[in-house]
C-alpha positions as CSV (number, residue, x, y, z in Angstrom):
1,M,10.4,45.5,-23.6
2,G,7.9,46.3,-20.9
3,K,5.2,44.0,-22.4
4,R,7.7,41.2,-22.8
5,Y,8.7,41.5,-19.2
6,F,5.0,41.5,-18.1
7,Y,4.2,38.4,-20.1
8,L,7.3,36.6,-18.8
9,L,6.4,37.5,-15.2
10,T,2.8,36.4,-15.7
11,S,3.9,33.1,-17.2
12,M,6.2,32.5,-14.3
13,L,3.5,33.2,-11.8
14,L,1.0,31.0,-13.5
15,G,3.6,28.2,-13.6
16,L,4.2,28.6,-9.9
17,C,0.5,28.5,-9.1
18,Q,0.1,25.3,-11.2
19,T,3.1,23.8,-9.3
20,V,1.7,24.7,-5.9
21,S,-1.6,23.1,-6.8
22,A,0.0,19.7,-7.5
23,D,-0.7,17.7,-4.4
24,V,-2.0,14.2,-3.7
25,V,-3.1,12.5,-0.5
26,L,-2.2,8.8,-0.4
27,T,-3.8,6.3,2.0
28,M,-2.5,2.8,2.5
29,G,-2.9,-0.3,4.6
30,G,-1.6,-3.8,4.4
31,D,-3.1,-7.3,3.8
32,V,-6.7,-7.7,2.6
33,N,-8.8,-10.7,1.7
34,F,-12.5,-11.4,1.8
35,N,-12.9,-15.1,2.6
36,K,-12.1,-17.9,5.0
37,N,-9.7,-20.7,4.1
38,R,-10.9,-22.6,1.1
39,N,-14.4,-21.3,1.4
40,A,-16.7,-21.0,-1.7
41,V,-17.2,-17.6,-3.1
42,Y,-20.6,-15.8,-3.4
43,A,-21.6,-12.7,-5.3
44,D,-23.5,-11.1,-2.4
45,G,-21.0,-11.6,0.5
46,V,-19.1,-14.0,2.8
47,Q,-20.6,-17.2,4.2
48,Y,-20.2,-17.3,8.0
49,G,-21.8,-20.6,9.2
50,A,-25.5,-20.3,8.2
51,E,-25.3,-16.5,7.7
52,R,-24.3,-14.6,4.5
53,I,-22.6,-11.3,5.5
54,S,-22.4,-8.4,3.0
55,W,-19.1,-6.8,1.9
56,K,-20.3,-3.4,3.2
57,S,-20.7,-4.9,6.7
58,F,-17.0,-5.6,6.9
59,T,-15.9,-2.2,5.5
60,Q,-18.4,0.2,7.0
61,N,-15.9,1.5,9.6
62,L,-13.2,2.0,6.9
63,K,-15.4,4.3,4.8
64,P,-14.5,7.6,6.7
65,L,-10.7,6.8,6.4
66,I,-10.6,6.3,2.6
67,N,-10.5,9.9,1.6
68,G,-7.3,10.1,-0.4
69,D,-6.7,10.7,-4.1
70,L,-4.8,7.4,-4.1
71,N,-6.0,4.6,-1.8
72,F,-3.8,1.5,-1.7
73,A,-4.4,-2.1,-0.5
74,N,-2.5,-5.4,-0.9
75,I,-5.0,-7.9,-2.3
76,E,-3.9,-11.1,-0.7
77,T,-6.2,-13.5,-2.4
78,V,-7.1,-15.0,-5.8
79,V,-9.9,-13.0,-7.3
80,S,-12.5,-15.2,-9.0
81,S,-16.2,-15.8,-9.3
82,S,-15.6,-19.5,-10.0
83,N,-15.9,-22.3,-7.4
84,D,-14.4,-24.8,-9.9
85,L,-10.7,-23.9,-9.4
86,S,-8.4,-26.5,-7.7
87,D,-6.4,-25.2,-4.8
88,E,-2.7,-25.7,-4.3
89,D,-1.3,-28.0,-1.5
90,K,-0.9,-25.1,1.0
91,K,-2.0,-24.5,4.6
92,F,-4.2,-21.6,3.5
93,A,-5.9,-21.0,0.2
94,F,-7.9,-17.7,-0.2
95,K,-10.3,-16.9,-3.0
96,S,-12.5,-13.8,-3.0
97,H,-15.3,-12.8,-5.3
98,P,-14.7,-9.8,-7.6
99,N,-17.7,-8.1,-6.1
100,A,-15.6,-7.8,-2.9
101,I,-13.0,-5.9,-4.8
102,Q,-15.7,-3.8,-6.4
103,N,-16.9,-2.9,-2.9
104,L,-13.4,-1.6,-2.2
105,I,-13.5,0.4,-5.4
106,D,-16.8,1.9,-4.4
107,L,-15.3,3.0,-1.1
108,G,-12.5,4.8,-3.0
109,F,-9.7,2.2,-3.3
110,N,-7.9,2.7,-6.6
111,L,-4.3,1.3,-6.2
112,F,-3.8,-2.4,-5.7
113,N,-0.9,-4.8,-5.2
114,L,-1.7,-8.3,-6.6
115,A,1.7,-9.9,-6.0
116,N,2.0,-12.0,-2.8
117,N,2.2,-15.6,-1.6
118,H,-1.6,-16.1,-1.9
119,T,-1.7,-15.0,-5.6
120,Y,-1.1,-18.6,-6.6
121,D,-3.4,-20.3,-4.0
122,Y,-5.3,-21.8,-6.9
123,G,-2.3,-22.4,-9.2
124,H,-1.7,-20.9,-12.6
125,P,-5.5,-21.0,-13.4
126,G,-6.0,-18.8,-10.3
127,I,-3.4,-16.3,-11.5
128,R,-5.0,-16.1,-14.9
129,Q,-8.4,-15.7,-13.4
130,T,-7.2,-12.9,-11.1
131,A,-5.7,-11.1,-14.2
132,L,-9.0,-11.5,-16.1
133,E,-11.2,-10.4,-13.2
134,M,-9.0,-7.3,-12.5
135,A,-8.9,-6.4,-16.2
136,E,-12.7,-6.5,-16.2
137,L,-12.9,-4.4,-13.0
138,R,-10.6,-1.8,-14.6
139,Q,-12.7,-1.7,-17.7
140,Q,-15.7,-0.9,-15.5
141,N,-13.7,1.4,-13.3
142,P,-11.0,3.1,-15.5
143,R,-9.6,5.1,-12.6
144,I,-8.1,2.1,-10.8
145,A,-4.5,1.0,-11.2
146,Y,-2.9,-2.3,-10.2
147,H,0.4,-4.3,-10.7
148,G,1.5,-7.7,-9.7
149,V,0.3,-10.5,-12.0
150,G,1.2,-10.7,-15.7
151,F,4.0,-11.5,-18.0
152,R,7.6,-10.7,-17.1
153,Q,8.1,-8.1,-19.9
154,D,5.2,-6.1,-18.5
155,L,5.9,-6.5,-14.8
156,I,9.5,-5.6,-15.1
157,K,8.5,-2.0,-15.9
158,P,6.7,0.2,-13.4
159,L,3.1,1.2,-14.3
160,E,2.9,5.0,-14.8
161,F,-0.1,7.3,-14.4
162,D,-0.9,10.9,-13.7
163,L,-3.0,12.3,-10.9
164,N,-3.4,16.0,-9.8
165,G,-0.5,17.2,-11.8
166,I,1.9,14.5,-10.5
167,R,3.2,11.5,-12.5
168,F,3.5,8.3,-10.5
169,A,5.4,5.1,-11.2
170,F,4.2,2.0,-9.3
171,A,5.4,-1.6,-9.3
172,T,5.4,-4.7,-7.0
173,A,7.7,-7.6,-6.0
174,S,7.0,-10.6,-3.7
175,I,8.3,-13.7,-2.1
176,G,6.8,-17.0,-3.3
177,D,7.1,-20.3,-5.0
178,P,9.5,-20.0,-8.0
179,Q,7.2,-22.1,-10.2
180,F,4.8,-19.1,-10.2
181,Q,7.5,-16.6,-11.3
182,A,6.5,-14.4,-14.2
183,R,8.0,-15.4,-17.6
184,N,7.7,-13.9,-21.0
185,D,5.6,-16.9,-22.1
186,R,3.6,-17.4,-18.8
187,P,2.0,-15.0,-16.4
188,G,3.1,-14.9,-12.8
189,M,4.8,-12.5,-10.3
190,L,8.2,-10.8,-9.9
191,F,10.2,-12.2,-7.1
192,I,12.3,-10.0,-4.9
193,R,14.8,-12.7,-4.2
194,D,15.5,-13.1,-7.9
195,D,18.4,-10.6,-8.2
196,R,18.2,-10.4,-12.0
197,D,14.5,-9.5,-12.0
198,Y,14.7,-7.2,-9.0
199,Q,17.7,-5.3,-10.3
200,Q,16.1,-4.9,-13.7
201,L,12.9,-3.5,-12.0
202,V,15.0,-1.1,-10.0
203,Q,16.9,0.0,-13.2
204,N,13.6,0.6,-14.9
205,F,12.5,2.7,-11.9
206,A,15.8,4.7,-12.4
207,K,15.0,5.3,-16.1
208,S,11.5,6.5,-15.3
209,K,10.8,10.3,-15.4
210,A,7.9,10.0,-12.9
211,D,7.7,12.5,-10.1
212,F,7.0,10.0,-7.4
213,K,7.9,6.3,-7.4
214,I,6.2,3.7,-5.3
215,L,7.4,0.1,-4.8
216,S,5.1,-2.4,-3.0
217,I,7.0,-5.4,-1.5
218,H,5.5,-8.5,0.0
219,F,8.3,-9.8,2.3
220,G,9.2,-10.9,5.8
221,T,8.8,-13.6,8.4
222,E,5.2,-13.8,9.5
223,G,4.5,-12.7,13.1
224,K,7.9,-11.1,13.6
225,T,8.3,-7.3,14.1
226,E,12.1,-7.6,13.6
227,L,13.5,-7.0,10.1
228,D,14.7,-10.1,8.3
229,V,18.4,-10.6,7.7
230,G,19.3,-8.6,4.6
231,Q,15.9,-7.0,4.3
232,R,17.1,-3.4,5.0
233,T,19.8,-3.7,2.4
234,R,17.5,-5.1,-0.2
235,F,14.8,-2.5,0.4
236,E,17.3,0.5,0.5
237,Y,18.7,-0.7,-2.8
238,A,15.5,0.5,-4.5
239,L,15.8,3.9,-2.9
240,K,19.5,4.3,-3.8
241,H,19.6,2.9,-7.3
242,G,16.0,3.4,-8.5
243,G,15.1,6.7,-7.0
244,V,12.1,5.1,-5.4
245,N,10.4,7.5,-3.0
246,L,8.2,5.1,-1.1
247,I,8.3,1.4,-0.3
248,I,5.1,-0.1,1.0
249,G,5.9,-3.4,2.9
250,H,3.5,-6.1,3.9
251,H,3.3,-9.9,4.6
252,P,4.4,-10.4,8.2
253,H,0.8,-9.7,9.4
254,V,2.3,-7.4,12.1
255,I,3.7,-3.9,11.9
256,R,7.4,-3.3,11.4
257,P,9.6,-0.1,11.6
258,I,9.2,3.0,9.5
259,Q,12.4,4.5,8.0
260,K,13.2,7.9,6.6
261,K,16.2,7.9,4.4
262,A,17.1,11.1,2.4
263,D,14.1,11.7,0.1
264,G,12.7,8.2,0.6
265,M,10.5,6.4,3.1
266,I,10.1,2.7,3.9
267,F,7.2,1.2,5.7
268,Y,8.6,-2.2,6.3
269,S,5.2,-3.7,7.2
270,L,1.8,-2.2,7.6
271,G,0.4,-5.4,9.1
272,N,-3.2,-6.5,8.5
273,Y,-5.8,-4.3,7.0
274,L,-8.9,-6.4,6.5
275,M,-8.0,-10.2,6.6
276,L,-11.2,-12.2,7.0
277,G,-9.1,-15.4,6.8
278,S,-6.7,-14.5,9.5
279,A,-6.5,-15.0,13.2
280,D,-8.0,-12.5,15.8
281,I,-4.9,-10.5,16.6
282,T,-6.7,-8.5,19.3
283,K,-6.0,-11.4,21.7
284,K,-2.2,-10.9,21.4
285,L,-0.5,-9.3,24.4
286,D,2.3,-7.5,22.6
287,I,1.3,-3.9,21.6
288,N,3.4,-4.3,18.4
289,T,1.5,-7.3,17.1
290,D,-2.1,-6.6,17.9
291,W,-2.9,-3.8,15.3
292,G,-2.7,-2.8,11.7
293,M,-1.1,0.4,10.4
294,F,-3.4,2.6,8.4
295,S,-1.3,5.5,7.0
296,R,-2.1,8.7,5.2
297,L,0.6,10.6,3.3
298,Y,0.3,14.2,2.1
299,L,2.4,14.7,-1.0
300,E,3.1,17.9,-2.8
301,R,5.3,19.3,-5.5
302,D,7.8,21.7,-3.9
303,P,7.2,25.1,-5.5
304,Y,11.0,25.9,-5.5
305,S,12.7,22.6,-6.4
306,G,9.9,21.1,-8.4
307,K,10.3,17.8,-6.6
308,V,7.4,15.9,-5.2
309,K,7.9,15.3,-1.4
310,I,6.0,14.1,1.6
311,D,4.7,17.0,3.6
312,A,2.9,15.2,6.4
313,V,2.1,11.7,7.6
314,E,-0.8,10.3,9.7
315,V,-0.7,6.8,11.2
316,I,-4.0,5.4,12.6
317,P,-3.9,2.1,14.4
318,L,-6.6,-0.4,13.4
319,T,-8.2,-3.1,15.4
320,N,-10.4,-6.0,14.7
321,T,-8.7,-6.6,11.4
322,H,-10.0,-10.2,11.1
323,A,-13.6,-9.0,10.9
324,R,-15.2,-5.5,11.0
325,V,-12.0,-3.5,11.1
326,A,-12.1,-0.1,12.9
327,P,-9.8,2.6,14.2
328,M,-8.4,1.8,17.6
329,P,-9.6,4.0,20.5
330,G,-7.5,7.0,21.5
331,M,-5.5,5.8,24.5
332,K,-4.8,2.3,23.1
333,A,-3.9,3.9,19.8
334,A,-1.4,6.3,21.5
335,Q,0.3,3.3,23.1
336,R,0.8,1.7,19.7
337,I,2.3,4.9,18.2
338,A,4.8,5.0,21.1
339,G,5.5,1.3,20.4
340,I,6.2,1.8,16.7
341,N,8.5,4.8,17.5
342,A,10.5,2.6,19.9
343,L,10.6,-0.3,17.5
344,S,11.9,1.9,14.7
345,E,14.6,3.5,16.9
346,I,15.8,0.1,18.2
347,Q,16.2,-1.3,14.7
348,L,17.0,1.7,12.5
349,G,18.8,4.2,14.8
350,A,19.2,7.7,13.4
351,E,17.0,6.8,10.3
352,A,14.0,5.9,12.4
353,F,10.9,7.8,11.5
354,R,9.3,9.3,14.6
355,L,5.7,10.3,15.0
356,K,4.2,12.7,17.5
357,V,1.1,11.5,19.3
358,D,-2.2,13.4,18.8
359,S,-3.4,13.4,22.4
360,L,-7.1,13.7,21.3
361,T,-7.2,10.8,18.9
362,G,-4.1,8.8,19.7
363,R,-3.0,9.0,16.0
364,G,0.6,9.4,15.0
365,I,1.4,12.6,13.2
366,F,4.4,14.0,11.3
367,C,4.3,17.5,9.9
368,S,7.2,18.9,7.9
369,S,8.4,22.4,8.7
370,E,8.6,23.1,4.9
371,M,5.1,22.0,3.9
372,N,3.1,24.0,1.3
373,S,0.1,21.7,0.7
374,V,-3.1,23.2,2.0
375,R,-4.5,19.8,3.0
376,A,-1.3,19.0,4.9
377,K,-1.4,22.4,6.7
378,T,-5.1,21.9,7.5
379,M,-4.5,18.5,9.0
380,C,-1.5,19.6,11.0
381,S,-3.1,22.8,12.3
382,S,-6.1,20.9,13.5
383,R,-3.9,18.4,15.5
384,F,-1.4,20.7,17.3
């Protein structure tokens, strides 16, 4: 009887140790492309007038930030090495060489959204080319995961993968031209405004046994920090009915509120990340429209409940997102954190997610009182 009790106790302690060790750091930013409007693509960089600038030149200031286990970006461009594709009749048409995406992968990026209103800048051939190029990149880099272009029967189900003892489910939805909607016989994207597809996706999230569920949504009026009519209801639907834990929003090219609702979080818009084809937002006068929101989330499996939760959050304001993106200096960054707090409170009330300001760096910080993750504790203890 004594031996049985000893083995049982040992097994429980080992299980608890394994549970505590299950933690993941997730970094994320918003919109990314690597070319100017309708520019040709080149394998060695971007053409700026007479000069060819390397991919590394644009991302050198990001390198210290990309230190998560999962590092997310919204790839707002067709991915192709071909200059023979015909563009759609749109104001902007972006096409980036796959070597630009490989540069991101080399930095540590490994989670990509491919569904947005620039996915079809070069029509159905561009969609197919993106799918082929990303499949080739994944073959060369098996650790990356992406979702967003493909056939309906595949996109309607979240992609699942395991990392550091945690099982993730990941999917995407976007606004866009209905002619590029994914069908069972033609690749495309899932559209958030199609109630049938969106509800089916959410139902499949609900069926998933994943520990942490992430939905990436491309949605919202460009240039507006205010939520669109009906946006909150549509986003919250995924939390309530799908058990989604995190919604990553993008498209408006400006930041939008952050919401904490029960066990879920919504970042309604992260703004720009690295958009070489976008305007210089540093010239804007509004402190809520002149920066991009880099965020770092510390996830861990609670040793008591077994649920995966968010222990801590960092928000780092980015500047110069149209070129060589970099963290914003301390005092300016602190003003932007105060701005996002106010913006969230005005629009979301009691469910607004508030960040404290790190007086040294200007970063926004949230630290849960119930955190167990060693990395979260280290980050929080070094800030306050």
